[in-house]
N, C-alpha and C positions, 0 to 999 in steps of 0.2 A: 834475614830471619823473619821479617815480617810476611814474606810471600809463603815460607814454610808453614808459618802460623795461619795464614789464609787456607793453605791446603788442608791443614788438619781440621779446621772450624768446618769448611766444606764437607770434608767427610763425615763428621760427626752429625751435620744437618742431614746430608744423603741418608746415613744411616738411620736417623731419627725418623724422616720422612718415609722411607722404605717400611720401616717397621710399623708405623702407623697406618699407611695404605694397606700393608699386608693383614693387619689387625682387624680393618673395619670392611675389607673386602672378603675376607676369607679365602680358603685355600683354591676354590674353585675359580671366582671371579679374579682372585690374583693370578691364578695360572694366565687367564687370557691376557691380563694386563702386562704379565711379564712377557708373554709370547709378543705382544705388541712392542714392547720396550726392545725386545732382541730384534726384531724386524727392523725397527728405527736405527738401532746401533749399527746394524749390517748395513742398512740403506745410506745412512750417514756416510759411513766410511768409505762405500763404493762410489759416492757422488762428490762429497765436499771435503773430505779430510785431505785431499790432495793440496788444496789450498792453504789449509791450516798449517799442514806440513813445510810447505814451501815459505809460508811467512815465517815460522820459526827458524827455518835454516837461512834465509836471506833478508828479511826486514830486520832493521834495528834503528837506533836514534841517528846512527850515522846516515843510514840509507834514506832515512826521512828526511833529512836535511839535504843531501848531495844527490839522491836518486829516486825523486818522487815518483818516478814511471814503475817502482817497485810495488808501491801500494797501489797505485792505480790500477794497475795489471791484477792485483790480487782482488780488489774491490769488483772490477769489471768481470774477471772469472766467476766470481761468485754469483753475481746476477744473471750471467748468461746460463750457468748450469742450473740454478734455481728455477728460471723461466723455463728451460727445456725439461727439466725433471717433472714440474709440475704439469705439463700436459702428458708426459708419459705415464706419471702417476695416476693422473684422472682417469686416463684410458683403461689402465690396469685395474684401478679399483672397480670401475663400472661394469668393464668388458673382459676383465681377465678370467682365469680359470679359477673354481673354488679351491680353497685352502683351508688348512686346519684353523685360519683365524677368520672370524666374519668380515665381511667387507667393509662395514662401516669402521670397526677397529684397525683393519688394513688401512683405509683411507686415512685414520688420524694418525696412525704411525707414520705415514708418508709425510704428513704435514709436521709432525714433531721433529722429523729427520730435517727438515728445512730449518725449522725454528732453533734446533739444537746445534745444527752445523754454523748457523749464524753467531750465536752466542758464543760457541767454542772460538770461532774465529776471532772475533773482538777481543775475549780474554787472551789469546795467543798474541795478538797485537799488542796489548798492553803490556804482557811480560816481556816480548822481544825489545821493547824499548825501554823497560824498566821502570814503567810507570806502575809502581807498586800500589800507590795510593788509590789510583784508577781501579786497578785490579781487584783490589780489597772492596771497593766500594760495589763492584759489578757482582761479585760472589756472595756479598752480605745481603744485597737486595734480593738477588734470585732466590737466596734461600730462605729469606723472611717470608716472600711471596709464595715460596713453596709450601710453606708451613700453613700459611693462612688458606690459600687456593687448594692445592693438591690434597694435603692432609685434611684439609677442611671439608673438600668435596667428598673424599671417600668416606668420611664419617657420617656426612649428612646424606648421602645416596646410597653408599654401599655399591657403586657402579664403577666398572673399569672404564667406560667411556667418559664418564665426568672425570675421573681422576687423570686421564690421559689430556683432555681438554684442558684442567686446570694447569698441568704440568707445561702445556705449550705458552699459556697466556704468563706464567711466571717467568719463563726465558724471555719471551717477547717484552714483558713489561719492565724487565731489569736494564735491557739494552736501550728501550725507548727512554728510561729514565735518565741515561748518562749519554744520550745520542751526540749532545754536542763535544763533550770531552772525547769521544770515542773518534770523532771526525778527524780528517787530516788535510792539510793544504795540498792534495794530489788531486786535481781534477781528471774524471775517469777519461778525459780525451787523451791523457798521456798513456793510457793503456797500451802495451806493445804486445803484438801477437806472438813475436819471436821469443819474447820473455816468457809468456805464457807456455810456449813449447818448451821451454828450458825448465820450467816449473814442473810441467807434466812429466817431464823425462826423468827429471830427478826423484819426483815424488810416486810416480806409478809402481815400482815395485814396492814401496814401503806399504802403499795402501792395498797393493794385492795380497801381501804377507798379513796385514792386518785382517783384511776380509776374509783369507782363508782361515786364519785362527779364530775369529768369531763363528765362521760358519760351523766348527766343531760343536761348540756350546747350543748354539741355536738348533743345529740338525738333531742334537741330543734332546733338547727341549722339544721340538715337534714329535720325536719318536716317543718320549714319554708319554705326550698327550694321546698319542696314537695307542701305545701299550697300555696305559694305566690312567687315563683320564686326566683331565685338567686339574683335578685337586692335587695328584701327585706331582704333575708339572708344577704347580705354584710352590708345592714343598721344596722340590729340586731346584727350582729357580731362586727362590729366597735364599739357599744357603750359597748357591753360586754367586748372585749378585753381591749379596753382602760380603763374601770372602772377597770377591774380586775388587770391590771398592775400598775395602782396607789394604790389600796388597798396593792397588794403582795408587792409593794416596799416599802409601810410604814411598814408593818409586818415584811418582810424579813430583812429590815435595823436594825428593833429591834432584831428579833430573831437569827440574826449571833453574836449578842453579848451576849443577855439574855441566851440563851439554851446552849451557851458554857459555861457560868459562872455557869449554873445549873448541866451540866456534871462534870465540875471540882470540885464543891461542893460535888457532890455524891461521886467522885473518892476519894476525901482527907477527906472529914468530916463524909460522910454517908448518909443514905437514908432520916433522919430527916431533916438534914440541907438543902438537895436538896429541899424537899418538901417546905419548907420554902421559897427558893429560888424560885420555880416555883409560888408560890401564889404571891410573890413580883413582879413577872414578868406579871403575868395576871392583876395586877393593872395598871402597865405601860402600857401594850398592850391597855386595855380598855379605859385608859386616854387619850390616842393617837388616836387610831382607831375611836373613837366613834365621836369626834368633827371633825377629818378629813372628814368622811364620811358625816357628816352634811355639812361641809364647800365645798365638792365636788358638793353637790347637790345645794348649793346657788350659785355658780359660773357658773353652767351649761350654763345659758342664754348667757354669756359674752364669757365662753370659745368657745362655739358653734360658737359665730358670730366671734370671732379671729381667731380661727386655724381649725376648721371642714371645709372640703370641702364642697362648696356649695351643691352638689348632696346629702349629707348626713344631711344636717341641716333639723332640726323639728325632724324628726324620731330619730337622736342619742339623744337630751337632753331627748324627750319622753322616750326612751327605757331605758336610763341608769338611769334615775329618778327612774323607776320601778324596776330596778335591784339592786340599791344601798342597800336596805335591805338586800337583799341576799348575795351581796359581803361583807358585814359588818358581816354577820355571818358566813361566809366561812373564814374570816380572824380571828374572834375569836376561831373558831373550830382549825384552822391550827397552830395559834400562842401562843394562851391562854390557851385552853383545852387538846390538843392532848400531850404537853409535860408532863401532870400529868401521863399518860401511857407509853409515851416513857422513862421518867426517870425510871420507875418501870420494863421495858422491858416487860409489859404485854400489848399488844396493839389490841387484840381482840376487845374490845368494840368500838374502832374506826371503824371498819369494820361494826358493827351492826347499829350504828348510821349512816354511809353513805347508808348503805341498805335501813333503814326507811326513808331516803331522796328521794332515788330513786324510791321506791313505792310510796312515796307521791305526786312526780312531775305528772304522769300520772293520778292519782285521782283528783288533782287538775285541770289538763288540761280539765278531764271530766266534773267538775264541773261548771268552770267559762264559761260565756257566750263567743264564739268566734265571733270577729269582723271581719273588714275588713283588719287587718294588724296583726302583731306579739305580740300584747300588752298581749294577755291572756298567749303566751309563758312565756313572762318576768315575769309577776305576778305570775304564777304557779313555775317559777325557784325560785324567792324569797322566796315563801312560802315553798317550798320543802326544801331549805337550812334552813330556820328557824327550821323545823321541824328536820333535823340533830343536830344543835346546842342544842335543847333543851333535844334531847334523849342522845347525848354524855355527857351532864351536870349531868343527872338522873345516868349514869353509873358513872360517875366520884364521885359522892356522895357515892355511894356503896363502892368505893375503899378508903374512909376516908382521903381525901387529906387536906392539909390545903388550905382555901380559903383566898382570899384577905379580908382585912378589910371592913366593911360594911361602915366605915366612907369614905373612897376612893371612893367607888362604888356611894355613894350618893353624894359626893361632884362633882364627874365627870359628874353625870347626872344632876344635878342642873347647873353647869357651861354651859353644852352642850346645855340644853335648854334655857338658857339667851342668849346664843350666837345664837341660832336659830332663837329665838325671834327678835334679832336685825337683823339677815340677811334677815328674812323674808321681813322686811320692805325695805331693800337694793335691793333686788331681783326684786322690781317693778320698780328699774330706766332702763332707757334705757340701753342695754346691750353695753359694750365698753370696753376698756381699762381703763378709770377713775373709771367705776363701779366696774370693778374687783380688782382694786388696794384699793378702798374704802372698800370693801368687805374683801379683806385680811386684812387690817391695822384694822377695827373696828373689826371684828370676831376674828382674831388672838390675837389682843391686848386684848379684852375683857376676852378670855379664859386664855391666859397667866397671867394675873392680878389675876383672881381666883388661878391658880396655885402657883404664888408667895405668895399670900395671905394665903392660907391653905395648902400649901405643899402636895398638892395632888399625892398619890402613891408615895412619897419621891421625885418628880421630882426636888424641888427647894434644896433640900439637894443634890441630885445627881449633879445639875449644879454648885452649890457653890464649890461643890469638884472637879469638873472639871476645874472651873475658877481659883482656889486656886493658882495652880502653875504660871498660868500667872500673876494674882495679886501680887504674892511675886516678879516675875520678874520686873514688872513695878515699884513698890516700891522700890526695890533695885537700879534699874539704874535712879531713881529720887532722889536720896539721894545726896546730895553734897559730892565731893571728900574730 
């Protein structure tokens, strides 16, 4: 539970820093910043993410003790890729073709990709061996530094370049602060090339799919800058970035527990038990992600009024409302369906589904009428992500997986529909803190009642199991001596 809480705290800080940066940079400069962050994420996925994914799948406390060559290979792989990428990035930034992003921002985006890639690898290693305390310290220190440096830099200068540099320093500072605890008794001399090839063979389809999915919003962001200018790009990007962070936070908080449980079931009990666990995980992800997405849509007017910088209001809620169905589909792909292929280590269908989404995006853009803003880009993006989800489910069906119980899916849909009907009424209230609180209490209470009454996706059983030790302690302390 501490890991889940850390994820939520991390999300809140990311949202806070993002909003502060957007406020003090303004739409145009934030558009440049957001485009650089998009490039950073794309490049990081392309170069370093395969190492992190391999660590999540193959590194553990057990391997740390019995197979130190796994950690050594992961570390050596990162060093080798970072060295090679640095040379290529330098040449591209200095001699490459002109892009929508100025060369100095492009160079900083490349540096940020290395810094963020290393930070993500270290947090993944801590999570993989269930070092919750170390993971929490990494996240908290990074967020404190981000508030001071990134948000402070944006406030002091109003410069996208300064905000990027500050972000790099906050990531590097956090890993430097805990470098001793992050170390492992695995000298790099134990690195094994054959093991690195195995890792790359496992991870490259996952990374290819991730890169293809990231290409869609990145291309739409570049297109928005070309068609409507950097200010519209900033408004479009802020809506997507904050929406994605919210969905990713919910999914990641579940995934960090659920996927590792499935991996452990596979290692100890075999593939059939792992399939059953993945099916159970799907039901849980669906039962939490669907009402959460509806809830985000319902509270958008109040959230916009309360925390979104004035220069972004109006377009923020409009764009995010159009993007939310696609973000839900992305969450289902990443946290519910992808594990079907990851557990079996047969991940090629993930690439094909992502490729289908990439092909669908420009087709939808060509078919949709183009208005005076980036609305058509947001709609096309959501439709493309839905295509990716459908195609991936078709491939999953061909692999004979275990699916969640239809009862759980039907009850989740019914409860979410009832919650949506209730929240539509409250959405008409004047936006503000009282409306937001009423929506959270009414919508959350309605859905929670359904979960407790019908034990949707076994969530009631899981909750009671978690609460049992606490209740036992309370009963023991309340007994008279």
